[in-house]
C-alpha positions as MATLAB code, in Angstrom:
seq = 'MDIRFVLFNGSPRKWGNTELCLQRVARGLSARDVATEIDPLSEFRIAPGRACQACRGRGRCVQDDDLNAMARPRGLGPCRGG';
ca = [
     116.664   73.902   87.163;
     114.431   76.114   88.820;
     114.179   79.624   87.022;
     113.181   82.608   89.349;
     113.110   86.377   88.575;
     112.941   89.284   91.395;
     111.619   92.446   89.162;
     112.857   95.505   91.426;
     110.403   98.566   91.240;
     112.378  101.289   91.604;
     109.082  103.660   91.692;
     107.914  105.178   94.921;
     104.469  105.313   93.233;
     102.272  102.427   94.423;
     100.295  100.995   91.840;
     101.847  103.357   89.593;
     102.953  102.778   85.616;
     106.013  101.406   86.449;
     104.427   98.472   88.605;
     101.267   97.886   86.187;
     104.075   96.988   84.173;
     105.895   94.666   86.211;
     102.979   92.978   86.798;
     102.523   92.240   83.560;
     105.889   91.014   83.053;
     105.480   88.969   86.142;
     102.101   87.430   84.281;
     103.856   86.623   81.267;
     106.800   84.713   83.218;
     104.164   82.744   85.336;
     102.529   81.859   82.366;
     106.137   79.910   81.558;
     106.189   78.155   84.814;
     108.717   81.013   85.621;
     108.396   82.468   89.480;
     108.535   85.889   90.534;
     108.632   88.031   92.935;
     107.944   92.274   92.789;
     110.291   94.084   95.049;
     109.610   97.964   95.813;
     112.388   99.700   96.475;
     110.817  102.246   98.054;
     109.889   99.835  101.324;
     113.417   99.315  101.613;
     116.453  101.746  103.895;
     119.367  101.128  101.395;
     122.090  103.536  101.404;
     124.365  104.716   97.941;
     127.249  102.645   97.696;
     130.646  104.143   98.585;
     133.179  101.938   96.438;
     134.709  101.008   99.700;
     135.488   97.935   98.769;
     134.926   96.706  102.482;
     132.707   94.209  101.004;
     135.575   91.799   99.132;
     135.775   89.280  101.088;
     133.393   89.530  103.330;
     130.323   88.857  100.952;
     127.837   91.348  101.921;
     127.628   94.958  102.535;
     129.297   96.713  105.095;
     126.674   99.599  105.478;
     124.022   98.641  108.123;
     120.722   98.915  105.848;
     118.121   96.193  104.509;
     120.361   95.053  101.370;
     122.633   92.385  103.188;
     118.660   91.123  104.486;
     117.261   91.440  101.098;
     119.710   90.269   98.822;
     120.319   87.020  100.466;
     117.294   85.374  100.616;
     116.910   85.810   97.600;
     120.381   84.282   96.079;
     121.743   87.672   94.923;
     124.920   87.226   96.602;
     127.358   87.418   97.023;
     128.510   91.131   96.943;
     131.737   91.454   94.724;
     132.347   95.166   95.574;
     132.589   97.462   92.825;
];
C-alpha cells in the first residue's frame, strides 16, 4: 500500500513560515519513501460550509467552488456531510 500525504498550507503568505515548515515535513516524509504534495489553500476558491447536508448521498459538495475539483483527484472524498 502506497502512503501519500497532502499537506495543506492555510497561510496566504508564499514562502512564509508555514510553507517552510510544510516543506520540512515533506522532506522528512520523502526520506521515508512517502509521497507528499503541498497545496496552498489561498490559491483555491473554497466557500465556507453551510451545514446544508445537501452533499449526503451525492458524494460531493453542492456549492460551486474549487473544493470538489481539488478533493476528488487527491482521494479526499466523498463528502459525508457534517
